[in-house]
C-alpha positions, 0 to 999 in steps of 0.5 A, a space after each residue: 448185526 445179530 447172527 441168523 440161523 437156519 432152522 436146522 442149525 437152531 434145531 441142532 443147538 436146542 437138541 430138537 428136530 427141524 420139524 419142531 422149529 417150523 411148528 414153533 415158528 408157525 405157532 408163534 412160539 419163536 419169530 423167524 425172518 423170511 429171506 427174499 428168496 423165501 427161506 427162513 432164518 431164526 435170530 440167535 436171540 429167539 433161542 435164548 428166549 427158549 433156553 432162558 425164558 423171562 421170569 
């Protein structure tokens, strides 16, 4: 199973602010999963799409 990261963890990995991650989720640039309690999680593969875009 793929690891799901908190938006703050994703921001730290990408050296961005947490707000940027939330904006990217809202804009559809990266996909997020909403947990039953309402919290968001970002799959590690979504971060790879940002770091290594397909050519």
